[in-house]
C-alpha positions as a Markdown table, in Angstrom:
| # | Residue | x | y | z |
|---|---|---|---|---|
| 1 | Met | 19.6 | -122.3 | 204.3 |
| 2 | Thr | 17.0 | -123.9 | 207.0 |
| 3 | Lys | 13.8 | -122.1 | 206.9 |
| 4 | Pro | 12.5 | -120.7 | 210.8 |
| 5 | Pro | 9.6 | -122.1 | 212.3 |
| 6 | Val | 6.2 | -120.4 | 211.5 |
| 7 | Cys | 4.0 | -119.4 | 214.6 |
| 8 | Val | 0.8 | -118.4 | 213.3 |
| 9 | Leu | -1.5 | -116.6 | 215.4 |
| 10 | Gly | -5.2 | -117.2 | 214.6 |
| 11 | Leu | -6.3 | -120.8 | 213.3 |
| 12 | Gly | -9.5 | -119.2 | 211.4 |
| 13 | Leu | -9.8 | -120.0 | 207.4 |
| 14 | Ile | -6.8 | -117.9 | 206.2 |
| 15 | Gly | -4.4 | -119.0 | 209.6 |
| 16 | Gly | -5.5 | -122.7 | 209.7 |
| 17 | Ser | -4.9 | -122.8 | 205.7 |
| 18 | Ile | -1.4 | -121.3 | 206.4 |
| 19 | Met | -0.7 | -124.0 | 209.4 |
| 20 | Arg | -1.7 | -126.9 | 206.6 |
| 21 | Ala | -0.2 | -125.2 | 203.7 |
| 22 | Ala | 3.1 | -124.7 | 205.7 |
| 23 | Thr | 2.9 | -128.2 | 207.3 |
| 24 | Glu | 2.8 | -130.0 | 204.2 |
| 25 | Ala | 5.8 | -128.1 | 202.4 |
| 26 | Gly | 7.9 | -129.5 | 205.4 |
| 27 | Arg | 7.9 | -126.7 | 207.7 |
| 28 | Glu | 7.6 | -126.8 | 211.6 |
| 29 | Val | 4.5 | -124.8 | 212.3 |
| 30 | Phe | 2.7 | -124.7 | 215.5 |
| 31 | Gly | -0.4 | -122.1 | 216.5 |
| 32 | Tyr | -2.7 | -120.2 | 219.2 |
| 33 | Asn | -6.4 | -119.9 | 218.5 |
| 34 | Arg | -8.4 | -118.0 | 221.0 |
| 35 | Ser | -11.3 | -120.3 | 220.7 |
| 36 | Ala | -10.7 | -123.9 | 223.0 |
| 37 | Asp | -13.0 | -125.3 | 219.9 |
| 38 | Gly | -10.6 | -124.5 | 217.1 |
| 39 | Val | -7.7 | -125.6 | 219.3 |
| 40 | Leu | -9.3 | -128.8 | 220.1 |
| 41 | Ala | -10.0 | -129.3 | 216.4 |
| 42 | Ala | -6.9 | -128.5 | 215.1 |
| 43 | Arg | -5.1 | -131.2 | 217.7 |
| 44 | Gly | -7.6 | -133.4 | 216.4 |
| 45 | Asp | -6.3 | -132.9 | 212.8 |
| 46 | Gly | -3.0 | -133.6 | 214.1 |
| 47 | Phe | -1.4 | -130.1 | 214.3 |
| 48 | Asp | 0.4 | -128.2 | 217.1 |
| 49 | Ala | -2.0 | -125.5 | 218.8 |
| 50 | Thr | -2.4 | -124.1 | 221.8 |
| 51 | Glu | -5.3 | -121.9 | 223.8 |
| 52 | His | -2.6 | -119.6 | 225.3 |
| 53 | Ile | -1.1 | -117.0 | 223.4 |
| 54 | Asp | 1.8 | -116.8 | 225.6 |
| 55 | Lys | 3.0 | -120.4 | 225.3 |
| 56 | Ala | 3.0 | -119.8 | 221.7 |
| 57 | Leu | 4.8 | -117.0 | 221.6 |
| 58 | Lys | 7.6 | -117.8 | 224.4 |
| 59 | Arg | 8.1 | -120.8 | 221.8 |
| 60 | Ala | 8.7 | -118.5 | 218.7 |
| 61 | Ala | 11.4 | -116.6 | 220.9 |
| 62 | Gln | 13.1 | -119.3 | 221.8 |
| 63 | Ala | 12.9 | -120.8 | 218.3 |
| 64 | His | 13.1 | -117.5 | 216.5 |
| 65 | Ala | 10.2 | -118.1 | 214.4 |
| 66 | Leu | 8.2 | -116.3 | 211.8 |
| 67 | Ile | 5.2 | -114.9 | 213.6 |
| 68 | Val | 1.7 | -114.5 | 211.1 |
| 69 | Leu | -0.7 | -112.4 | 213.0 |
| 70 | Ala | -4.0 | -114.0 | 211.7 |
| 71 | Val | -6.6 | -112.7 | 214.2 |
| 72 | Pro | -8.9 | -110.5 | 213.2 |
| 73 | Ala | -8.3 | -107.0 | 212.4 |
| 74 | Pro | -9.7 | -105.5 | 216.1 |
| 75 | Ala | -7.8 | -108.2 | 218.1 |
| 76 | Leu | -4.7 | -106.9 | 216.6 |
| 77 | Pro | -3.9 | -104.4 | 218.7 |
| 78 | Leu | -3.9 | -106.4 | 221.8 |
| 79 | Val | -2.2 | -109.2 | 220.4 |
| 80 | Leu | 0.7 | -107.0 | 219.1 |
| 81 | Glu | 1.5 | -105.6 | 222.3 |
| 82 | Gln | 1.7 | -109.4 | 223.6 |
| 83 | Val | 4.2 | -109.8 | 220.8 |
| 84 | Arg | 6.2 | -106.7 | 221.5 |
| 85 | Asp | 6.5 | -108.0 | 225.6 |
| 86 | Ile | 7.5 | -112.1 | 224.9 |
| 87 | Ala | 8.6 | -112.3 | 221.2 |
| 88 | Pro | 10.0 | -108.9 | 220.3 |
| 89 | Asp | 12.9 | -110.2 | 218.0 |
| 90 | Cys | 11.1 | -112.6 | 215.5 |
| 91 | Ala | 9.9 | -111.5 | 212.4 |
| 92 | Leu | 6.9 | -110.5 | 211.9 |
| 93 | Thr | 4.4 | -110.8 | 209.0 |
| 94 | Asp | 0.4 | -110.4 | 208.7 |
| 95 | Val | -2.4 | -111.8 | 206.5 |
| 96 | Thr | -4.9 | -108.7 | 207.0 |
| 97 | Ser | -6.7 | -107.7 | 204.1 |
| 98 | Val | -5.6 | -103.7 | 204.9 |
| 99 | Lys | -2.4 | -102.8 | 205.2 |
| 100 | Ala | -1.9 | -99.2 | 205.8 |
| 101 | Ala | -3.7 | -99.5 | 209.4 |
| 102 | Val | -2.1 | -102.5 | 210.3 |
| 103 | Leu | 1.2 | -100.8 | 209.7 |
| 104 | Asp | 0.1 | -97.9 | 212.1 |
| 105 | Glu | -0.8 | -100.5 | 214.5 |
| 106 | Val | 2.6 | -102.1 | 214.5 |
| 107 | Lys | 4.4 | -99.1 | 214.3 |
| 108 | Ser | 2.9 | -97.6 | 217.5 |
| 109 | Val | 4.1 | -100.8 | 219.2 |
| 110 | Gly | 7.5 | -100.6 | 218.2 |
| 111 | Leu | 7.7 | -103.6 | 215.9 |
| 112 | Leu | 8.2 | -101.8 | 212.5 |
| 113 | Ala | 11.8 | -103.2 | 211.9 |
| 114 | Asn | 10.8 | -106.6 | 212.3 |
| 115 | Phe | 7.7 | -106.5 | 210.2 |
| 116 | Val | 6.5 | -107.3 | 206.4 |
| 117 | Gly | 2.9 | -106.6 | 205.8 |
| 118 | Gly | 0.8 | -109.8 | 203.5 |
| 119 | His | -2.2 | -109.9 | 202.3 |
| 120 | Pro | -3.3 | -113.7 | 200.5 |
| 121 | Met | -6.0 | -112.6 | 198.2 |
| 122 | Ala | -7.7 | -116.2 | 198.6 |
| 123 | Gly | -10.8 | -116.8 | 200.6 |
| 124 | Thr | -14.3 | -118.4 | 201.1 |
| 125 | Ala | -17.6 | -117.4 | 202.9 |
| 126 | Gln | -17.0 | -119.6 | 205.6 |
| 127 | Ser | -14.9 | -119.2 | 208.7 |
| 128 | Gly | -13.2 | -120.9 | 211.7 |
| 129 | Trp | -10.5 | -124.5 | 211.1 |
| 130 | Ala | -12.9 | -126.2 | 209.5 |
| 131 | Ala | -13.0 | -123.9 | 206.5 |
| 132 | Gly | -9.5 | -124.1 | 206.3 |
| 133 | Asp | -7.6 | -125.5 | 203.1 |
| 134 | Ala | -4.0 | -126.5 | 202.5 |
| 135 | Arg | -4.9 | -125.7 | 198.5 |
| 136 | Leu | -6.3 | -122.5 | 199.3 |
| 137 | Phe | -3.3 | -120.5 | 198.3 |
| 138 | Val | -2.3 | -122.3 | 195.2 |
| 139 | Gly | -1.6 | -120.1 | 192.3 |
| 140 | Ala | -3.8 | -117.5 | 194.3 |
| 141 | Pro | -1.8 | -113.6 | 194.6 |
| 142 | Trp | -0.2 | -113.1 | 197.9 |
| 143 | Val | 0.7 | -109.4 | 198.6 |
| 144 | Leu | 4.0 | -108.8 | 200.3 |
| 145 | Ser | 5.0 | -105.3 | 201.2 |
| 146 | Val | 7.7 | -103.5 | 199.9 |
| 147 | Asp | 7.8 | -99.9 | 202.1 |
| 148 | Asp | 10.4 | -98.3 | 202.7 |
| 149 | His | 11.2 | -100.0 | 206.3 |
| 150 | Val | 10.9 | -102.9 | 204.9 |
| 151 | Asp | 14.1 | -105.4 | 206.1 |
| 152 | Pro | 15.8 | -107.5 | 203.1 |
| 153 | Gln | 16.6 | -110.4 | 204.9 |
| 154 | Ile | 12.6 | -110.6 | 206.7 |
| 155 | Trp | 10.8 | -110.0 | 203.5 |
| 156 | Gly | 12.9 | -113.1 | 202.1 |
| 157 | Met | 11.6 | -114.9 | 205.2 |
| 158 | Val | 7.8 | -114.1 | 204.4 |
| 159 | Met | 8.5 | -114.7 | 200.4 |
| 160 | Asp | 9.7 | -118.4 | 201.3 |
| 161 | Leu | 6.4 | -118.8 | 203.4 |
| 162 | Ala | 3.9 | -117.3 | 200.6 |
| 163 | Leu | 6.1 | -119.5 | 198.2 |
| 164 | Asp | 5.5 | -122.3 | 199.9 |
| 165 | Cys | 2.0 | -122.1 | 200.4 |
| 166 | Gly | 1.5 | -122.1 | 196.7 |
| 167 | Gly | 1.2 | -118.4 | 196.5 |
| 168 | Val | 1.9 | -116.1 | 193.6 |
| 169 | Ile | 3.7 | -113.3 | 195.3 |
| 170 | Val | 2.4 | -109.4 | 194.1 |
| 171 | Pro | 5.1 | -107.2 | 195.5 |
| 172 | Ala | 3.0 | -103.7 | 196.5 |
| 173 | Arg | 3.5 | -100.4 | 198.5 |
| 174 | Ser | 0.6 | -100.5 | 201.7 |
| 175 | Asp | -1.1 | -97.3 | 200.3 |
| 176 | Glu | -1.6 | -98.6 | 196.9 |
| 177 | His | -2.4 | -101.8 | 198.0 |
| 178 | Asp | -5.2 | -100.2 | 200.2 |
| 179 | Ala | -6.2 | -98.4 | 197.0 |
| 180 | Ala | -6.4 | -101.3 | 194.7 |
| 181 | Ala | -8.2 | -103.6 | 197.5 |
| 182 | Ala | -11.2 | -100.9 | 197.4 |
| 183 | Ala | -11.9 | -101.4 | 194.4 |
| 184 | Ile | -11.4 | -105.2 | 193.8 |
| 185 | Ser | -12.2 | -106.5 | 197.4 |
| 186 | His | -14.0 | -104.2 | 200.0 |
| 187 | Leu | -16.1 | -102.7 | 197.1 |
| 188 | Pro | -17.8 | -105.7 | 195.9 |
| 189 | His | -18.4 | -106.7 | 199.6 |
| 190 | Leu | -20.7 | -103.8 | 199.8 |
| 191 | Leu | -22.7 | -104.4 | 196.3 |
| 192 | Ala | -23.2 | -107.8 | 197.4 |
| 193 | Glu | -24.7 | -106.4 | 200.6 |
| 194 | Ala | -27.0 | -104.3 | 198.5 |
| 195 | Leu | -27.9 | -106.6 | 195.8 |
| 196 | Ala | -29.3 | -109.2 | 198.5 |
| 197 | Ala | -30.6 | -106.6 | 200.5 |
| 198 | Thr | -32.8 | -105.2 | 197.6 |
| 199 | Ala | -34.2 | -108.8 | 196.3 |
| 200 | Ala | -34.9 | -109.2 | 200.0 |
| 201 | Asp | -37.8 | -106.7 | 199.7 |
| 202 | Val | -39.0 | -108.3 | 196.2 |
| 203 | Pro | -41.3 | -111.6 | 197.6 |
| 204 | Leu | -40.6 | -113.2 | 194.3 |
| 205 | Ala | -36.9 | -112.6 | 194.2 |
| 206 | Phe | -35.7 | -115.7 | 196.0 |
| 207 | Ala | -37.7 | -118.1 | 194.3 |
| 208 | Leu | -36.4 | -116.9 | 190.9 |
| 209 | Gly | -32.7 | -116.1 | 192.1 |
| 210 | Ala | -30.1 | -118.3 | 190.1 |
| 211 | Gly | -26.7 | -117.9 | 188.8 |
| 212 | Ser | -26.6 | -114.1 | 188.4 |
| 213 | Phe | -27.6 | -113.7 | 192.2 |
| 214 | Arg | -25.9 | -116.5 | 193.8 |
| 215 | Asp | -22.5 | -115.5 | 191.9 |
| 216 | Gly | -23.2 | -111.4 | 192.7 |
| 217 | Thr | -24.2 | -111.9 | 196.2 |
| 218 | Arg | -21.5 | -114.7 | 197.2 |
| 219 | Val | -19.6 | -112.8 | 199.5 |
| 220 | Ala | -22.4 | -111.4 | 201.1 |
| 221 | Ala | -22.3 | -114.5 | 203.2 |
| 222 | Thr | -19.6 | -113.4 | 204.8 |
| 223 | Ala | -19.7 | -113.1 | 208.3 |
| 224 | Pro | -20.7 | -109.7 | 209.3 |
| 225 | Glu | -17.9 | -108.4 | 211.7 |
| 226 | Leu | -15.1 | -109.7 | 209.1 |
| 227 | Val | -16.5 | -107.4 | 206.4 |
| 228 | Arg | -17.4 | -104.4 | 208.7 |
| 229 | Ala | -13.7 | -104.7 | 209.9 |
| 230 | Met | -12.1 | -104.9 | 206.5 |
| 231 | Cys | -14.4 | -101.8 | 205.2 |
| 232 | Glu | -14.2 | -99.9 | 207.7 |
| 233 | Ala | -10.3 | -99.9 | 208.4 |
| 234 | Asn | -10.0 | -99.1 | 204.9 |
| 235 | Ala | -12.7 | -96.1 | 205.3 |
| 236 | Asp | -10.3 | -93.9 | 203.4 |
| 237 | Gln | -9.5 | -95.5 | 200.2 |
| 238 | Leu | -13.0 | -97.1 | 200.2 |
| 239 | Val | -15.0 | -94.2 | 200.5 |
| 240 | Pro | -13.7 | -92.4 | 197.3 |
| 241 | Thr | -14.1 | -95.6 | 195.5 |
| 242 | Leu | -17.9 | -96.1 | 196.8 |
| 243 | Asp | -18.1 | -92.6 | 195.2 |
| 244 | Gln | -17.1 | -93.3 | 192.0 |
| 245 | Ala | -19.4 | -96.5 | 191.9 |
| 246 | Ile | -22.4 | -94.6 | 193.0 |
| 247 | Glu | -21.7 | -92.0 | 190.8 |
| 248 | Met | -21.8 | -94.8 | 187.6 |
| 249 | Leu | -24.7 | -96.1 | 188.8 |
| 250 | Gln | -26.6 | -92.7 | 189.0 |
| 251 | Lys | -26.0 | -91.9 | 185.8 |
| 252 | Ala | -26.9 | -95.3 | 184.5 |
| 253 | Arg | -30.2 | -94.6 | 186.5 |
| 254 | Glu | -30.6 | -91.0 | 184.8 |
| 255 | Ser | -29.9 | -92.6 | 181.5 |
| 256 | Leu | -32.7 | -95.5 | 181.9 |
| 257 | Ala | -35.2 | -93.1 | 183.1 |
| 258 | Thr | -34.6 | -90.5 | 180.0 |
| 259 | Asp | -33.5 | -92.5 | 177.6 |
| 260 | Lys | -34.6 | -96.1 | 178.5 |
| 261 | Ser | -30.9 | -97.0 | 178.1 |
| 262 | Val | -27.9 | -98.3 | 180.0 |
| 263 | Ala | -26.0 | -98.9 | 177.3 |
| 264 | His | -22.8 | -96.9 | 178.4 |
| 265 | Leu | -22.5 | -98.5 | 182.0 |
| 266 | Val | -23.2 | -102.1 | 180.4 |
| 267 | Glu | -20.2 | -101.3 | 177.4 |
| 268 | Gln | -17.7 | -99.6 | 180.0 |
| 269 | Gly | -18.0 | -102.4 | 182.4 |
| 270 | His | -18.1 | -105.1 | 179.8 |
| 271 | Ala | -14.8 | -104.0 | 178.0 |
| 272 | Ala | -13.2 | -103.8 | 181.7 |
| 273 | Arg | -14.2 | -107.3 | 182.3 |
| 274 | Thr | -12.6 | -108.3 | 179.1 |
| 275 | Arg | -9.3 | -106.6 | 179.8 |
| 276 | Phe | -9.2 | -108.5 | 183.0 |
| 277 | Asp | -10.1 | -111.8 | 181.3 |
| 278 | Ser | -7.2 | -111.2 | 179.2 |
| 279 | Phe | -4.9 | -110.0 | 181.9 |
| 280 | Arg | -1.5 | -111.8 | 181.5 |
| 281 | Arg | 1.0 | -111.5 | 184.7 |
| 282 | Thr | 4.7 | -111.4 | 184.3 |
| 283 | Glu | 6.9 | -113.0 | 186.1 |
| 284 | Ile | 9.6 | -110.9 | 188.5 |
| 285 | Leu | 13.0 | -112.9 | 187.9 |
| 286 | Thr | 16.1 | -110.5 | 188.1 |
| 287 | Val | 15.3 | -108.5 | 191.1 |
| 288 | Val | 18.0 | -109.0 | 194.2 |
| 289 | Val | 16.4 | -108.5 | 197.4 |
| 290 | Gly | 18.7 | -105.8 | 199.3 |
| 291 | Gln | 20.3 | -104.6 | 196.7 |
| 292 | Asp | 20.0 | -100.5 | 196.2 |
| 293 | Gly | 16.6 | -99.6 | 194.7 |
| 294 | Trp | 14.7 | -102.9 | 195.4 |
| 295 | Arg | 12.0 | -101.7 | 197.3 |
| 296 | Asp | 11.2 | -99.3 | 194.2 |
| 297 | Glu | 11.9 | -101.9 | 191.5 |
| 298 | Leu | 9.8 | -104.3 | 193.1 |
| 299 | Ala | 6.9 | -101.6 | 193.7 |
| 300 | Ala | 7.3 | -100.7 | 189.8 |
| 301 | Ala | 7.1 | -104.1 | 188.8 |
| 302 | Gly | 4.1 | -105.1 | 190.8 |
| 303 | Arg | 2.0 | -102.1 | 190.0 |
| 304 | Ala | 3.1 | -102.9 | 186.2 |
| 305 | Gly | 1.6 | -106.8 | 186.8 |
| 306 | Gly | 4.7 | -108.3 | 187.6 |
| 307 | Val | 4.5 | -111.2 | 190.3 |
| 308 | Ile | 7.1 | -113.4 | 191.6 |
| 309 | Arg | 6.7 | -117.2 | 191.0 |
| 310 | Ser | 9.8 | -118.7 | 192.8 |
| 311 | Ala | 12.2 | -117.4 | 195.5 |
| 312 | Leu | 14.5 | -114.2 | 194.2 |
| 313 | Arg | 17.7 | -114.2 | 195.5 |
| 314 | Val | 18.5 | -112.7 | 198.6 |
| 315 | Leu | 21.7 | -110.1 | 199.3 |
| 316 | Gly | 23.9 | -111.8 | 202.2 |
| 317 | Asn | 21.9 | -115.5 | 201.7 |
| 318 | Pro | 23.7 | -118.7 | 200.3 |
| 319 | Glu | 22.7 | -119.1 | 196.6 |
């Protein structure tokens, strides 16, 4: 079956990388970027880009393209309204690091039936078209939502795009994704900010800073508006996760002050990191997308560590 064209809205690090990767995979790809400089840079590299969103969306509607929302989270409401008005029948996915909030936005403009939430777990502290890389997603987890509304045909389209870009698909429900992302993405950003800010108060610290400080503060180099957008949009899940981390640090502080020991936290953390290092993802092979119970089956498999490395069969599609 011929794969649909891909229309990428937002050509920054993630959107620009999708444009590059999908093009390398032989897909027809075109896109929009608000910044004229970004458009000129993309065109200069040989890619099909415009600074006019209505032009991109009219083309998407005519070509029955898969639209990828890769704009910053604060821009989503306006962009979704434009999708609704110009290309309401197109399949739709996103790359935002928070899923429940995006789901609510999509629902509010009446596009839920065409939407499959997505989140490629890849990136750098850099941003903009120039930061993009066709290899960014190779081997990286790429979450695809399996919420109750998800259409199997559209899910199959988004699955194909993620695999074409080199991603390893992790199926998950939106609320479960957000709880996990709070722990492994959003909390690390806040801890990195706190570590960097604490060291800034110690005159000698930057002169001594080496591997531990560099690695621990890497994501603090991310543009503040991007960090705020992801953390604030996931406040409901991030607050209890932050409370848990603060409680652990508070207990470690009390133990250090009274017993001169941080043994409990250090051993607990070391054990968790060791489990992560030895964690092995199992491959999901037998689920048929569209069969009775397929969403629940994929959600359970993803929850247990299962991933999709090659396309699953989609009911109704040619073999």
